[in-house]
Structure formats: structure tokens, C-alpha cells
C-alpha positions in Angstrom: -6.9 8.1 -26.7 -10.4 7.0 -25.3 -10.1 3.6 -26.8 -6.5 3.2 -25.3 -8.0 4.4 -21.9 -10.8 2.0 -21.8 -8.8 -1.0 -22.8 -6.1 -0.1 -20.1 -9.1 0.5 -17.5 -10.3 -3.0 -18.3 -6.7 -4.6 -18.1 -6.5 -2.9 -14.6 -9.6 -4.9 -13.4 -8.5 -8.2 -15.1 -5.0 -7.9 -13.4 -6.6 -7.1 -10.0 -9.0 -10.1 -10.2 -5.8 -12.3 -11.1 -3.9 -10.9 -8.3 -6.6 -11.4 -5.6 -7.6 -14.7 -6.9 -4.0 -15.9 -6.6 -3.7 -14.7 -3.1 -7.2 -16.2 -2.0 -6.0 -19.6 -3.3 -2.7 -19.5 -1.6 -4.1 -18.0 1.7 -7.0 -20.6 1.9 -4.3 -23.5 1.5 -2.5 -22.4 4.5 -3.5 -23.4 8.0 -6.4 -21.1 9.4 -6.6 -20.2 13.0 -10.0 -18.8 14.3 -10.4 -16.1 17.1 -8.8 -17.3 20.4 -12.0 -17.1 22.6 -14.7 -19.5 22.5 -17.4 -16.8 21.9 -15.1 -15.5 19.1 -14.8 -18.8 17.5 -18.5 -19.4 17.6 -19.3 -16.1 15.9 -16.6 -16.5 13.4 -17.6 -20.0 12.2 -21.3 -18.9 12.0 -20.2 -16.2 9.9 -18.1 -18.7 7.7 -21.3 -20.7 7.3 -23.3 -17.6 6.3 -20.6 -16.6 3.7 -20.6 -20.1 2.1 -17.0 -21.0 3.2 -18.3 -23.8 5.6 -21.1 -26.1 6.3 -22.5 -27.3 9.8 -23.7 -30.7 10.9 -24.8 -31.9 14.3 -23.4 -35.2 15.4 -25.3 -37.1 18.0 -23.4 -40.6 18.0 -22.4 -41.2 21.7 -19.1 -42.8 20.8 -18.2 -39.7 18.6 -19.2 -37.4 21.3 -17.4 -39.2 23.9 -14.3 -39.3 21.7 -14.6 -35.6 21.2 -14.9 -35.0 24.9 -12.0 -37.0 25.7 -9.4 -36.1 23.1 -10.1 -33.0 21.1 -6.8 -33.2 18.7 -7.7 -36.9 18.0 -11.2 -36.1 17.0 -9.9 -33.2 15.0 -7.6 -35.4 12.9 -11.0 -37.4 11.8 -12.2 -34.1 10.4 -11.0 -32.4 7.0 -8.5 -29.7 7.3 -9.2 -26.4 8.9 -12.5 -28.0 10.6 -13.7 -27.4 14.0 -16.4 -28.5 16.5 -18.4 -27.4 19.6 -19.8 -29.4 22.5 -23.6 -28.7 22.9 -24.8 -31.0 25.5 -25.0 -34.6 24.3 -24.3 -33.5 20.9 -21.5 -31.7 18.9 -21.8 -29.1 16.2 -19.1 -29.6 13.5 -18.0 -26.9 11.1 -16.2 -28.2 7.9 -14.8 -26.2 4.9 -16.5 -26.7 1.6 -14.2 -27.5 -1.5 -11.8 -24.7 -2.4 -13.5 -23.9 -5.8 -16.9 -23.5 -4.1 -15.4 -21.4 -1.5 -13.8 -19.1 -4.3 -17.0 -18.7 -6.2 -18.8 -17.8 -2.9 -16.1 -15.2 -2.0 -16.4 -13.5 -5.5 -20.2 -13.6 -5.2 -20.1 -12.0 -1.7 -17.9 -9.0 -3.1 -19.8 -8.3 -6.2 -23.3 -8.7 -4.8 -22.7 -7.5 -1.3 -19.3 -6.0 -0.9 -18.7 -8.5 1.7 -14.9 -8.9 2.3 -15.3 -11.1 5.4 -14.4 -10.6 9.0 -11.3 -10.0 10.7 -10.0 -13.2 13.0 -7.3 -11.6 15.0 -6.6 -7.9 14.4 -10.2 -7.0 15.4 -12.1 -10.3 15.8 -15.5 -10.7 13.9 -15.3 -6.9 12.7 -16.0 -6.4 9.0 -12.5 -5.9 7.3 -13.8 -3.4 4.9 -14.9 -1.3 8.0 -11.4 -1.8 9.6 -9.7 -0.9 6.4 -11.9 2.4 5.8 -11.0 3.5 9.3 -7.3 3.3 8.4 -6.9 4.3 4.6 -7.5 8.0 5.4 -4.5 8.2 7.8 -2.2 6.5 5.1 -3.3 8.6 2.2 -3.0 12.0 4.1 0.5 10.8 5.3 1.6 10.0 1.9 -0.1 12.9 0.3 1.6 15.3 2.7 5.0 13.7 1.8 4.2 13.9 -2.0 3.3 17.6 -2.0 6.4 18.1 0.3 9.2 16.4 -1.8 8.0 17.4 -5.3 8.9 21.2 -5.1 12.3 20.7 -3.2 13.2 17.8 -5.7 12.6 20.0 -8.6 14.5 22.9 -7.2 17.4 20.9 -6.2 17.5 19.2 -9.7 17.1 22.5 -11.4 19.9 24.2 -9.4 22.3 21.3 -9.9 21.7 21.3 -13.7 22.1 25.0 -14.0 25.4 24.9 -11.7 26.6 21.7 -13.3 30.2 20.7 -12.2 30.4 23.5 -9.6 30.6 23.1 -5.8 26.8 23.4 -5.5 26.3 20.5 -7.9 28.7 18.3 -6.3 27.3 18.9 -2.7 23.7 18.1 -4.1 25.2 15.1 -5.9 26.6 13.5 -2.7 23.4 14.3 -0.7 21.5 12.5 -3.5 24.0 9.4 -3.4 23.7 9.3 0.6 20.0 9.6 0.6 19.3 7.0 -2.1 21.5 4.7 -0.4 19.7 4.7 2.9 16.3 2.9 3.2 13.3 5.1 4.5 13.2 3.2 7.8 16.8 3.8 8.7 16.3 7.4 8.1 13.2 7.4 10.1 14.8 5.5 13.1 17.4 8.2 13.2 15.0 11.0 12.9 13.1 9.4 16.0 16.2 9.0 17.9 17.5 12.4 17.3 14.5 14.7 17.3 12.0 13.0 19.3 13.8 11.1 22.0 17.3 13.0 22.0 16.2 16.7 21.5 12.7 16.3 22.5 11.2 18.8 19.8 8.6 16.3 18.2 6.3 13.5 19.5 7.9 10.1 20.0 5.1 8.4 18.3 1.7 9.1 16.5 -1.1 10.5 18.6 -4.5 8.9 19.0 -7.3 10.1 17.2 -9.0 11.8 20.0 -5.9 13.9 20.5 -6.4 17.7 19.5 -4.2 20.7 19.1 -0.8 21.3 17.6 0.3 17.8 18.1 -1.7 16.5 15.3 0.3 18.3 12.9 3.8 18.1 14.6 3.3 14.4 14.7 3.4 14.3 10.8 6.9 15.9 10.6 8.9 12.9 11.4 7.2 10.5 9.0 6.8 13.0 6.3 10.8 13.6 6.4 11.4 9.8 6.5 9.3 9.3 3.4 10.4 12.2 1.6 14.3 12.2 1.9 14.8 9.3 -0.5 12.1 10.6 -3.0 13.7 14.1 -3.0 17.1 12.5 -3.9 15.5 10.4 -6.5 13.6 13.4 -8.2 16.6 15.6 -7.9 18.7 13.0 -9.6 16.3 12.5 -12.4 15.4 16.2 -13.1 19.0 17.1 -13.1 19.9 14.4 -15.8 16.8 15.5 -17.9 17.3 19.3 -17.6 21.0 18.9 -18.2 20.4 17.0 -21.5 17.8 19.4 -22.6 20.1 22.5 -22.0 22.7 20.9 -24.4 20.0 20.4 -27.1 20.0 22.3 -30.5 16.6 23.9 -30.0 17.7 25.5 -26.8 20.7 26.8 -28.3 18.6 28.3 -31.1 16.4 30.0 -28.5 19.4 31.7 -27.0 20.7 32.8 -30.5 17.4 34.5 -30.9 17.7 36.9 -27.9 16.3 34.9 -25.2 18.2 35.0 -21.7 19.2 31.7 -20.1 16.4 32.1 -17.5 13.8 32.7 -20.4 14.9 29.8 -22.3 15.1 27.4 -19.4 11.5 28.6 -18.1 9.9 28.6 -21.6 11.3 25.7 -23.3 13.8 23.6 -21.2 11.6 22.7 -18.3 8.6 21.9 -20.4 10.5 19.3 -22.5 12.4 17.9 -19.3 8.8 17.3 -17.8 8.0 14.6 -20.0 9.7 11.7 -18.4 9.4 13.4 -14.8 5.8 13.6 -14.5 5.0 10.0 -15.0 7.8 9.2 -12.5 6.0 11.6 -9.8 2.8 9.7 -10.2 4.5 6.3 -9.9 6.6 7.4 -7.0 3.3 7.5 -5.0 3.2 3.9 -5.0 6.7 3.7 -3.8 5.8 6.2 -0.7 3.0 3.7 0.1 5.1 0.8 0.4 7.7 2.8 2.1 4.9 4.0 4.6 4.2 0.3 5.7 7.3 0.1 7.9 7.4 3.7 8.9 3.7 3.4 10.1 5.1 0.5 12.4 8.0 2.3 13.8 6.0 5.4 14.6 2.8 3.8 15.7 0.7 5.2 12.9 -2.7 3.8 12.7 -2.7 3.2 8.9 -3.0 0.3 6.5 0.8 -0.5 6.7 0.6 -1.1 10.4 -2.5 -3.3 10.5 -1.1 -5.2 7.3 2.0 -5.9 9.4 -0.2 -7.5 12.3 -2.2 -9.3 9.9 0.7 -11.1 8.6 2.1 -12.0 12.1 2.9 -15.8 12.2 0.3 -18.1 13.6 -2.0 -15.1 13.7 -2.8 -14.7 10.0 -5.8 -12.6 9.4 -6.6 -13.9 5.9 -9.6 -11.8 5.0 -7.8 -8.5 6.1 -4.7 -9.4 4.1 -6.8 -9.8 1.1 -8.5 -6.5 1.6 -5.3 -4.6 2.0 -3.7 -6.5 -0.9 -6.7 -5.1 -3.0 -6.2 -1.4 -1.7 -2.3 -1.5 -2.5 -2.9 -3.3 -5.8 -5.7 -0.8 -7.2 -3.6 2.2 -6.1 -0.4 0.7 -7.9 -2.5 -0.4 -11.1 -4.2 3.0 -11.4 -0.9 4.8 -10.8 0.5 2.8 -13.8 -2.5 4.0 -15.7 -2.2 7.7 -14.9 1.4 7.2 -15.9 0.8 6.2 -19.3 -2.0 8.8 -19.8 0.1 11.5 -18.4 2.4 11.5 -21.2 -0.3 12.9 -23.6 -1.3 15.7 -21.3 2.3 16.8 -20.6 3.3 16.8 -24.3 0.3 16.8 -26.7 2.4 15.4 -29.4 2.6 12.2 -27.6 -0.7 9.8 -28.2 -0.4 6.7 -26.5 -2.0 3.8 -28.2 -2.5 5.6 -31.3 -2.7 3.6 -34.5 0.2 3.8 -37.1 
């Protein structure tokens, strides 16, 4: 088990490095736009040089300086792609990107040795992207953890109830609820919730409050996004738990337990639930990744200052914030890969008879 865990952990880092490397190469080949202001551009390019992505040179040729003053686009066409320049009296300071492979190794070295992910260009110009990300991660994690602990007991309870009342009115009603909720995307549910309970009835806030707001609104503001994330997850968990428990209830070992004098409640609690948990617990761990991906749109709808909202902003056309995109991609990839690792390891904890990676 330990050997298997170490190997899988190593593969997590290998896959993470591969995903980020591919993203880095693709993003660096796209047109890059610096911050919009002159001061912001100057700071940005100076940082690009210090991080090893660009070189800077001084050009004093009068003809070139005059050409640069008369027609900036024409002069830029003479330079390599993603280059820029600044006028400084009778000279110009030219910033030019180094070869892509050199940029890649500089990027890896900056992260490994200094934990330097670069600076933002558009969301918060010239602010460290890791600093931006760390200010947003707690909001996203809190929202998704509250949703996780909200939908798990409800999903289990409905699934158990449906299995124990199979083919009754209760089971049919729950099945209809499951089909409807699975069919509706979380952002559609969230839109209806906001329209009805926030704008229509006025019971809850219409948007997420700022961080300096205190009082009960901090908690009531979580109600709508948690519900928006939870309905689909409740339906999925209900369907899965009902199917697994229904199968276990008709198994031979449970019939044997009933013949030995156990009541239905005792047989279900002592034997059926534990055996039906084997495929359910890994599914719950994996569903956290689904909640994170769903919260990207919900954060945008409800103006939640989380990672999903700034990810959408960083992906805005003609305002791509490449360093921020890479940092957020790393966050979601790490969560997803370690969730998969926990899913594999959880089988052995739920049922000790299962040993993942054991030799035959």
C-alpha cells in the first residue's frame, strides 16, 4: 500500500508538470498584451527581463529612433513577435523575448527556486499572481466545502429512503427529482434561485458581499451558491446510493443475516450500508472536483471573489492574463489529481479486503 501510494504520488507530480508545461508553451505562442498604462508596461517589461523571459537593449541609431517616433506599428514589425520599446530622449529601450525553450527553463527555475509564478498583466497589473490566488482560494474552498457537507447527508438519506421504499410513491417522487436535477446545469439552477429568492422575494442577498461586510449577511450570502452547487450533487449521490443499496439488499449474505434473526433495520445498518459504501465514498471524494468546476460559473453569476471569477477574467479575449491562467490551472490540476489519488486509496480504507496495487 505504501509503495503504491508513493508511486501514485510521483505520477501526480509528473502529470502536473506535463499539464503545466503544455499550457505554458501554448500560452507563450499566443499574442501577449502588456498592461494598458505606460507605467504599467514599463514595470511589466522590467519584471519580464528580471524573470528571464526577455532581454533589453538600447538603440541610439538616429534613423531607427526617428522611425520609431514617426510610426510605432511600422517599427514594431521590424522587431520579433511580442517585443516592445520605450522612448528615452534620443534613444529607445527595446524589450525582446528570448527563445521559447529558454523562457520555459527560466519559468521552471523561478518556480522551483523562488516560488515565483510571475505577475498579473490585466486582472491586477504587476501584482504577484500567487498573491492574487492565495487571496481567492479560501473563498472558493469554503464555498465548496460547505456545499460538500450539505449535500452528502441529504443525498445519502434520499438514496437510502428510495432503496428501502423501492417502487413506491416515495421512490417514484425521488426518482423524478433526481432526473430533473441531473438534467439542469448548476448555473441554470443558480440563475433561478437568484431570480426567485433574491430579486423576487428579497429573502437573500442579490450578490456576494465584500470582505469588509460583517454580520449575518456573511452567512446568508452562502445559501444561494451552496444550493446552486448542491442540487445536482444531491441528485447524483441519491441515484448512486439507491442503486448500490438496492443491489446489496437483494444479496445472499443480507438474506442470511435476516434469517439469523436480525431485523431489517439492523441488517441495513450493520451490513448493507457498509458494503454499499465501497463505490460511494470514492465518488464523494471525486465529486469535490465537480463542485470546483461548477463553482467557476456560479462565482461569476453571484459575484463571488473566488478563483473561478478571476479565471474567467483572465481568459477575457484580448486581455489574456497568462501568468494568472497558469497559476489557476495549477491549482485546479493539483486538486483534481490528488482527489483521484484519494479515490484510489479510499477503497482500502472503506473495505480492508481491498488492497490497491497489491502484487498477485
